[in-house]
C-alpha positions in Angstrom: -0.5 0.3 0.0 1.3 2.9 -1.0 0.7 6.1 1.0 1.3 10.2 0.6 2.9 11.4 3.3 4.2 14.6 1.9 4.3 16.9 -1.2 4.7 20.9 -2.2 3.0 22.8 -4.3 4.8 25.1 -7.4 2.9 27.3 -9.7 6.7 27.0 -12.4 7.3 23.6 -13.2 10.8 24.4 -13.9 10.7 25.1 -10.0 9.2 22.4 -9.3 12.1 19.6 -11.4 14.8 21.9 -9.2 13.4 21.5 -6.3 12.8 17.3 -7.2 16.5 16.8 -8.2 17.2 18.7 -4.4 15.3 16.3 -2.4 16.5 13.6 -4.9 20.0 14.2 -3.6 19.7 14.0 0.2 20.7 10.9 2.0 17.2 9.6 3.7 17.7 10.2 7.3 16.7 14.3 5.2 14.1 13.6 3.2 12.0 12.0 7.1 13.3 15.1 8.4 11.5 16.7 6.2 8.1 14.3 6.0 8.4 14.3 9.8 8.6 18.3 10.8 4.7 19.1 9.4 3.5 15.1 9.3 5.0 13.3 12.4 2.6 10.7 12.1 2.8 10.5 9.0 -1.3 10.1 7.6 -1.9 9.6 4.7 -1.9 13.3 2.5 -4.3 12.5 -0.4 -8.1 11.9 0.9 -6.9 16.3 2.1 -6.0 16.5 -2.0 -9.2 14.9 -3.5 
């Protein structure tokens, strides 16, 4: 089962691509900190986007 635990919204596709490449270069611990900063219990955020 997959869940959405983090996302960012961008108005500009180029900014989104730059950010995605930046995050892909991070180690796992940094990514986990990013998630837990705003979603500490790892709730599925997808239902709120509908």
